[in-house]
Structures are given as C-alpha cells and as structure tokens.
C-alpha positions as CSV (number, residue, x, y, z in Angstrom):
1,M,136.7,291.2,-19.8
2,Y,137.9,288.7,-22.7
3,K,136.7,285.4,-21.7
4,L,138.5,282.2,-22.9
5,N,137.3,278.8,-22.9
6,I,139.1,276.3,-21.1
7,K,138.4,272.5,-20.9
8,S,138.5,271.4,-16.9
9,K,141.0,268.3,-16.4
10,K,137.8,266.1,-14.7
11,N,134.8,265.9,-17.0
12,G,136.4,267.4,-20.4
13,K,134.1,270.1,-20.3
14,S,134.6,273.5,-21.1
15,R,134.6,276.4,-18.4
16,N,134.6,279.9,-18.6
17,S,137.5,281.8,-16.8
18,Q,138.0,285.5,-17.1
19,Y,141.3,287.3,-17.6
20,L,141.4,289.7,-14.4
21,P,143.4,292.9,-14.6
22,G,147.0,292.2,-13.1
23,K,146.8,288.7,-13.3
24,C,149.4,286.9,-14.8
25,T,148.9,284.3,-17.2
26,N,150.6,281.2,-18.8
27,S,149.8,281.9,-22.2
28,V,152.6,284.1,-23.0
29,P,155.4,281.8,-24.2
30,F,158.0,285.0,-24.7
31,L,158.5,285.2,-21.1
32,N,160.3,281.9,-21.1
33,P,163.8,282.9,-22.2
34,F,164.5,279.2,-22.3
35,L,164.6,278.0,-26.0
36,K,165.6,274.8,-26.5
37,S,168.4,271.7,-25.5
38,L,170.8,270.2,-27.8
39,R,171.6,266.5,-27.0
40,F,174.8,264.2,-28.5
41,H,177.7,264.5,-26.2
42,Q,177.6,261.5,-23.4
43,D,179.3,263.1,-20.9
44,G,179.5,267.2,-19.8
45,I,180.3,269.8,-22.2
46,L,183.9,271.8,-21.0
47,N,183.8,274.4,-23.5
48,I,181.8,276.2,-26.2
49,V,183.0,278.1,-29.0
50,P,181.3,280.3,-31.5
51,H,182.7,280.5,-35.2
52,S,184.0,283.8,-35.5
53,I,181.8,284.7,-39.2
54,V,179.2,282.0,-39.5
55,K,176.7,283.0,-37.3
56,N,174.8,279.4,-36.2
57,M,178.0,277.5,-36.2
58,V,179.3,276.4,-32.9
59,F,182.0,273.8,-31.3
60,T,181.8,272.2,-28.2
61,G,184.1,269.8,-26.3
62,S,183.3,267.3,-23.9
63,A,184.8,265.2,-21.2
64,D,185.1,262.2,-22.9
65,G,187.3,263.9,-25.5
66,E,184.7,264.6,-28.1
67,I,184.4,267.5,-30.0
68,C,181.0,268.0,-32.1
69,L,179.8,270.7,-34.5
70,W,176.5,272.3,-34.0
71,L,174.3,274.0,-36.5
72,L,171.9,276.2,-34.4
73,N,169.5,277.1,-37.1
74,K,168.9,273.2,-37.7
75,D,168.6,271.6,-33.9
76,K,171.5,269.3,-34.4
77,C,174.9,268.1,-34.6
78,F,176.3,268.3,-38.0
79,F,180.0,266.8,-37.5
80,N,181.4,265.2,-34.1
81,F,185.0,263.5,-34.3
82,K,186.9,261.3,-31.1
83,A,189.5,264.0,-30.8
84,H,191.7,263.6,-27.7
85,D,191.9,260.1,-25.1
86,K,190.6,262.3,-22.6
87,S,188.9,265.7,-21.4
88,V,188.9,268.6,-23.7
89,R,190.1,271.5,-21.8
90,G,190.2,274.0,-24.2
91,L,189.1,274.8,-27.8
92,S,190.0,278.0,-30.1
93,I,188.8,279.2,-33.5
94,N,191.3,281.7,-35.0
95,F,190.0,284.7,-36.2
96,N,189.1,284.0,-40.1
97,G,187.4,280.9,-38.8
98,K,189.2,278.8,-41.2
99,F,191.3,276.4,-38.1
100,L,190.5,275.2,-34.5
101,L,192.7,274.6,-31.9
102,S,192.0,272.0,-29.1
103,C,194.4,270.6,-25.8
104,S,193.6,267.8,-23.9
105,D,194.6,266.2,-20.6
106,D,196.2,263.6,-23.1
107,T,199.2,266.1,-23.4
108,T,198.4,266.7,-27.1
109,V,197.8,270.0,-29.0
110,K,196.1,269.6,-32.1
111,L,195.1,271.3,-35.7
112,W,192.1,271.0,-37.0
113,K,191.0,272.5,-40.6
114,V,186.9,273.3,-39.9
115,S,186.0,273.2,-43.4
116,E,187.2,270.1,-44.4
117,N,185.2,268.2,-41.5
118,K,187.7,265.2,-41.4
119,K,188.6,263.4,-38.7
120,D,192.1,263.3,-38.8
121,P,194.0,267.1,-37.4
122,L,196.2,268.8,-39.9
123,K,199.1,268.4,-37.3
124,I,199.5,267.4,-33.4
125,Y,202.5,268.5,-31.1
126,K,202.9,265.7,-27.9
127,S,204.4,267.2,-25.0
128,R,205.7,265.7,-21.4
129,V,202.7,268.0,-19.5
130,N,198.9,268.7,-19.8
131,Y,197.5,271.7,-20.9
132,N,194.2,273.3,-19.3
133,S,193.3,275.7,-21.8
134,I,194.6,277.7,-25.1
135,K,193.9,280.8,-27.2
136,F,194.3,282.3,-30.4
137,N,195.9,285.5,-30.9
138,P,192.9,288.0,-31.9
139,V,195.2,289.2,-34.9
140,T,198.6,287.3,-35.4
141,S,199.5,284.0,-36.2
142,Y,200.3,283.2,-32.8
143,F,198.3,281.7,-29.9
144,I,199.1,280.5,-26.2
145,T,198.5,277.2,-24.0
146,A,198.6,277.1,-20.2
147,G,199.7,274.2,-18.1
148,D,202.7,274.2,-15.9
149,S,203.8,277.2,-17.8
150,I,202.2,279.5,-20.6
151,T,203.6,278.6,-23.6
152,L,203.5,280.8,-26.7
153,W,203.6,278.8,-30.3
154,D,203.8,279.7,-33.4
155,F,201.3,278.6,-35.6
156,E,202.9,278.4,-39.3
157,N,205.8,276.4,-37.9
158,F,203.5,274.7,-35.0
159,I,206.2,274.6,-32.3
160,P,206.6,276.9,-28.9
161,I,209.1,279.9,-29.2
162,Q,208.7,281.5,-26.1
163,Q,207.7,280.3,-21.9
164,I,206.8,281.7,-18.9
165,F,207.6,279.4,-16.3
166,Q,205.6,279.6,-12.8
167,N,207.4,277.9,-9.2
168,G,205.2,274.7,-8.6
169,V,202.0,276.2,-9.9
170,S,199.6,275.1,-12.5
171,V,198.2,277.6,-14.3
172,S,194.3,277.0,-15.5
173,C,193.3,280.2,-17.2
174,A,195.1,282.9,-19.9
175,K,194.0,285.2,-22.4
176,F,195.4,287.8,-24.5
177,N,194.3,291.3,-24.4
178,P,192.0,292.4,-27.5
179,I,193.4,295.6,-27.8
180,E,197.3,295.3,-27.0
181,H,198.2,291.2,-28.1
182,N,201.6,291.4,-26.0
183,I,199.8,291.5,-22.7
184,I,198.3,288.2,-21.2
185,L,196.3,287.9,-18.2
186,S,196.7,284.2,-16.2
187,S,195.3,282.5,-13.1
188,A,197.2,279.9,-11.1
189,S,196.5,277.4,-8.5
190,D,197.8,279.0,-5.8
191,R,195.3,281.9,-6.2
192,S,197.0,284.3,-8.0
193,V,196.1,286.7,-11.0
194,M,199.4,287.8,-12.9
195,L,199.5,290.0,-15.9
196,H,202.3,289.0,-18.1
197,D,204.0,291.5,-20.9
198,L,205.7,289.0,-24.0
199,R,208.4,291.4,-24.2
200,L,209.7,290.6,-20.6
201,H,210.6,287.4,-18.7
202,S,208.3,288.1,-15.5
203,P,204.9,289.2,-14.8
204,V,204.0,293.1,-14.6
205,K,202.2,292.5,-12.1
206,K,200.7,289.6,-9.7
207,F,199.0,289.7,-6.9
208,F,196.7,286.7,-4.8
209,M,192.7,286.3,-4.0
210,D,191.1,284.5,-0.7
211,M,190.7,282.0,-3.3
212,R,191.0,280.7,-6.7
213,T,190.2,282.2,-10.2
214,N,188.2,280.1,-12.3
215,D,188.0,282.4,-15.3
216,I,189.1,285.4,-17.0
217,V,187.0,287.8,-19.3
218,W,188.6,291.4,-20.9
219,F,186.1,293.7,-21.2
220,K,186.9,294.4,-25.0
221,T,184.8,298.6,-25.4
222,N,187.4,299.0,-22.2
223,P,190.7,296.9,-22.7
224,W,192.3,297.7,-19.5
225,E,189.2,296.5,-17.3
226,F,188.8,292.7,-16.4
227,T,186.6,290.5,-14.8
228,L,187.2,287.7,-12.4
229,A,185.1,284.2,-11.7
230,N,186.0,283.4,-8.0
231,E,185.2,279.9,-6.1
232,D,183.7,282.0,-3.6
233,G,180.6,282.8,-5.8
234,N,181.4,286.3,-6.8
235,L,182.8,288.2,-9.9
236,Y,185.5,290.5,-9.4
237,G,185.7,293.4,-11.6
238,F,189.8,295.2,-12.0
239,D,191.2,298.2,-13.5
240,I,195.0,297.2,-14.1
241,R,195.5,301.0,-13.9
242,K,194.4,301.2,-9.8
243,I,195.2,297.0,-9.6
244,N,195.5,297.5,-5.6
245,N,191.7,297.9,-5.1
246,I,188.6,296.2,-6.5
247,K,186.3,298.2,-8.7
248,K,183.3,296.3,-8.2
249,I,181.5,293.2,-7.0
250,Y,178.6,291.1,-8.7
251,K,177.2,288.8,-6.1
252,G,174.2,286.5,-6.3
253,H,176.0,283.1,-7.1
254,V,176.7,280.3,-4.0
255,M,178.7,278.1,-5.4
256,P,181.7,278.0,-7.4
257,I,181.8,279.8,-10.6
258,Q,183.4,277.6,-13.5
259,S,183.0,280.0,-16.8
260,L,181.9,284.1,-17.7
261,D,181.5,285.5,-20.9
262,Q,180.8,289.3,-21.8
263,E,179.1,291.1,-24.4
264,E,180.6,293.5,-26.3
265,K,177.6,296.4,-27.2
266,E,175.9,296.7,-23.7
267,G,178.8,295.1,-21.8
268,L,176.5,292.7,-20.1
269,I,178.3,289.8,-18.4
270,I,177.5,285.8,-18.1
271,S,178.4,283.8,-15.6
272,G,178.1,279.7,-15.1
273,S,178.2,278.4,-11.7
274,L,177.8,274.9,-10.1
275,D,174.8,275.9,-8.3
276,R,173.1,275.1,-11.6
277,T,172.2,278.2,-12.8
278,V,173.1,281.0,-15.6
279,R,173.4,284.5,-14.5
280,I,173.4,288.0,-16.5
281,F,174.7,290.9,-14.8
282,K,174.6,294.5,-15.7
283,R,177.7,296.8,-15.8
284,E,176.2,299.1,-14.0
285,T,174.7,297.5,-11.2
286,D,175.9,294.8,-8.7
287,F,173.3,292.9,-8.5
288,E,172.1,290.2,-11.0
289,S,169.6,291.2,-14.0
290,N,168.4,288.0,-14.6
291,V,168.6,284.2,-13.5
292,F,168.2,281.3,-16.2
293,A,167.5,278.0,-14.7
294,S,166.1,274.4,-15.4
295,S,164.7,271.6,-13.4
296,R,166.6,269.2,-15.5
297,M,170.0,271.1,-15.5
298,S,172.8,269.8,-13.7
299,R,176.0,272.0,-12.6
300,V,177.1,274.6,-15.4
301,L,180.3,274.1,-16.4
302,C,181.0,276.5,-19.2
303,V,178.6,279.6,-21.2
304,S,179.3,281.7,-24.0
305,F,177.4,284.1,-26.1
306,S,176.5,283.7,-29.7
307,S,178.6,285.4,-32.4
308,D,175.7,287.9,-32.9
309,S,175.6,288.0,-29.5
310,N,171.7,287.2,-29.4
311,L,171.3,284.2,-28.0
312,I,173.3,282.5,-24.8
313,L,174.8,278.9,-24.8
314,S,175.4,276.8,-22.0
315,G,177.1,273.4,-21.4
316,S,176.1,271.7,-18.0
317,E,177.4,268.2,-17.0
318,E,174.7,266.0,-18.2
319,G,176.0,266.8,-21.3
320,N,173.1,269.2,-22.9
321,L,174.0,272.3,-24.7
322,R,170.8,274.7,-23.7
323,V,170.2,277.6,-25.8
324,W,168.6,280.6,-24.0
325,K,166.8,284.3,-25.5
326,R,169.0,287.0,-24.3
327,P,166.4,289.9,-22.4
328,Q,165.6,292.6,-24.5
329,K,164.9,296.3,-23.4
330,S,161.3,295.9,-25.7
331,E,158.1,295.7,-23.9
332,Y,156.6,292.1,-23.8
333,F,154.2,292.9,-26.2
334,Q,155.8,293.9,-29.2
335,K,154.0,292.6,-32.8
336,E,152.6,289.0,-31.3
337,S,150.4,287.5,-33.1
338,G,146.7,287.4,-31.2
339,M,148.2,289.2,-28.4
340,E,148.2,293.1,-29.5
341,K,144.1,293.7,-29.0
342,F,145.0,292.2,-25.5
343,K,147.0,295.2,-24.2
344,N,144.6,297.0,-22.8
345,A,142.7,294.3,-20.7
346,F,145.3,293.3,-18.7
347,T,148.6,293.8,-17.0
348,V,151.5,290.5,-17.5
349,F,154.0,291.1,-15.4
350,P,157.2,288.6,-15.2
351,K,157.4,284.8,-14.2
352,K,159.8,285.2,-10.9
353,P,162.6,282.7,-12.5
354,F,162.8,278.9,-11.4
355,L,165.6,278.4,-8.5
356,P,166.4,274.9,-7.6
357,K,165.6,274.2,-3.6
358,L,169.1,273.6,-2.9
359,L,170.1,277.0,-3.9
360,I,167.1,278.1,-2.0
361,H,168.5,276.8,1.2
362,I,171.8,278.0,0.8
363,K,171.3,281.3,0.2
364,K,168.7,282.0,2.8
365,I,171.8,280.4,5.2
366,K,174.3,282.8,3.8
367,M,171.9,285.7,4.5
368,K,171.4,284.5,8.4
369,L,175.2,284.3,8.8
370,K,175.7,287.7,7.1
371,H,173.0,289.0,9.5
372,S,174.2,287.4,12.5
373,T,178.0,288.7,11.2
374,K,176.5,292.3,10.8
375,V,174.7,292.2,14.6
376,K,178.1,290.5,16.2
377,N,180.4,293.5,14.5
378,S,178.2,296.3,15.6
379,R,178.1,294.9,19.1
380,L,181.8,295.0,19.3
381,V,182.4,298.4,18.5
382,Q,179.8,299.4,20.8
383,N,181.3,297.4,23.7
384,A,184.9,298.6,22.8
385,L,187.1,301.9,23.2
386,P,186.2,304.1,20.2
387,G,188.4,303.2,17.4
388,A,190.2,300.2,18.9
389,I,188.1,298.1,16.1
390,S,188.3,299.0,12.7
391,F,186.7,296.6,10.0
392,Q,187.8,296.2,6.3
393,N,185.9,297.9,3.4
394,E,184.3,294.8,1.5
395,F,186.1,295.8,-2.0
396,K,189.4,295.8,-0.5
397,R,189.4,292.8,1.8
398,P,190.1,289.8,-1.0
399,L,193.4,290.9,-1.7
400,I,196.0,289.5,0.2
401,N,199.8,290.0,-1.3
402,L,200.4,292.8,-4.4
403,Q,203.6,292.1,-6.0
404,I,204.6,294.7,-8.4
C-alpha cells in the first residue's frame, strides 16, 4: 500500500490515508474533460467557426452583434468588433482562411478580411429580409444564405445570382455537400427537409419530420449520408439513396438540440442542447459515449470541433466559450508525471459525468412514460384479435410525408 499525507480540515494536522485497490481518487487530473472557460462576450454565443488553416484561431458571434477572434493557445480574445446591430445569425470562413462572412437579423450581409483586423467591413449588402445562416462553398467562390429563400451569391461581385423560393416558410439552415458542391441540404420552419440541386429550379427530394430540424451536418467521409438535429432531442441519420427510412437514431438529450458537428477521421458527432449538456456520439452505436456538462453552464447554443479535431468548443447562453478535451482511446496512465509508479498499486475508474438536476428529473419522467406506453401497448395486443393492432417501427415513425 502507498500512503499519502493529507491535512485534515479541522485542526490542519496531517493524517495518513491509504489508496486502496479499486478506489477512485480525485488526484487524477486527466479524467476531467473540461479544460477552460473563456469569457468576453456580454450575451449568448450563437456561432463558433474555427479557422480553416490556423489551428489555434476561432471566431465567435454573439446575440448582441459582436464578433470575437480567439487565440486558444493564449486563452484570450485577440480582437473584437461590433459587426451588426442585432444578433449574428451566421458566420463562415472560406477555404483559404482569408475572408469571413457574417449575416444578421439587421438584414445585412458583411464581408471581412481576416488578416487586417479592421472594424470596417470590405463589402456590405443590405436586404429587405432577415438571414438565418450563411455558408461558403468548400472550393469555389460562391456562398449561400438562408432566410425567406435560399440564395446563391457570387463572391467576387457580392450580388445574389440565384434564388430558390419557399412558399411562406423560413429556411433555418442550408449547407453544401462536401463532395458534390451543387447539392444543398436545407431545413425549414414547416418541419421540412429539402435536398436541392442548383442546376434545377425545384427540390430534388423533400420530406417532413414530426418536429422542426435546427441543424444539419454532412458526413465528410461518406458524402451521401447526413444527420439532423431535431427539436425532440434526437439525432436522425439518413442516407440520400434510401431517404424514406431513417438509418440511425442517436438518443440521450431530453431537450431540443441546437447545434451539431462531425469529426472527419473517426466520424464522431458532437451535439449541444438546451438541456445544458454536450454529448459525443459514436457512429457505430446508438447511445452517447460521453456527456460534457458543468455546474455553471447554461443552455448550449452552438458546438464545434477545432480545426485539428483535438478540442471541442461550446458556446452557451451566458456568453462563455468553453474548451473541452476530446476523449482519446489511450489508457488513463500514459506518461503522466508521478503516476507511472502507482499503476500497479490501485485501479482508477472514470468518474461519473456531472448532470444537472433538472436533466436527471426529466430523464426519469421520460423513462416512466416509455415504460407505461410499452405496458399499455402490450395489453392492447393481448386483448385484441390477432393482427388487429400493429405499431409502427421506431425508425419509420418521424417521417410524415415524402415528396420526390
């Protein structure tokens, strides 16, 4: 047994305490995924965009119209400016990392040059409608905005060149396919998800969910697959080749999911929800593998991987930018100072993740409702004629209508 002198809280004298085999200790710093919390914004963070080339550079946009440039290695806001009069709804940086686009509720689209660090934009476009999101094309000089319609813009002339109108709905999110750059996937306020081809004037495929979709992410390794972040607290994976069926459902959140991002190498998916948690899902499993939460963290509005995918960034409603350590496959003891000699003396088990009390309470209620529904359905089947009652498969339930 190894002994350690610890001062007691009462008289300050040292007392001997023993590490017993199988006991979890609080002296292992690398079990906690939380690294740091960066504070500069005065309002909630709505967007997080890592720089496409510089790994330690991150841009954030807040609800008060401010944009901040963060240097993660120095733990500070390097440059900030008042970009818009209202909330910054969208941020996007081009593939070479030279230009930044922003859109807002003040009906403006602005272009900024990253290297100059000036508070005056290069170009401004004033419109009559609000914009909900903006996204650069991965390899060309075009970008799209989503609002009352999906608009394709020419970057050099900074004018709209094509519009895809929707009848009386607001498009909340639109993103390019990472391989086929003429394909766009978008979600609207009428709970619809549309697959567009810019070479055509109408959606290629359109289907409806039970609840609204807040964010979309394409799989970079398999560009024919995508994942939706839904208001019911689930993530739904689809394949455009068999779009009438849901390929996979990722569960765990108990409140609407606001944002998600996907890692390229291992295919990890991170999601941020209004239940004040950030969850990491593995593509092979349906259950969450890691839950990130903090006692002072408010509702999570946006999440993103860093440019090198080693860190996880989350922005919450109180204005803090939190940096989390991405879980690794390596063991707990791996060249840690002063811990290698103790690896045979005791076993360290990972701590249980912190969860808000409200989240635990809602989760218990949902488990009771699920159990009671299962019992009710089984009794209905027992007391009915054979084949008279049938229940839909869970993977087909959220689809309401499919239009091709």
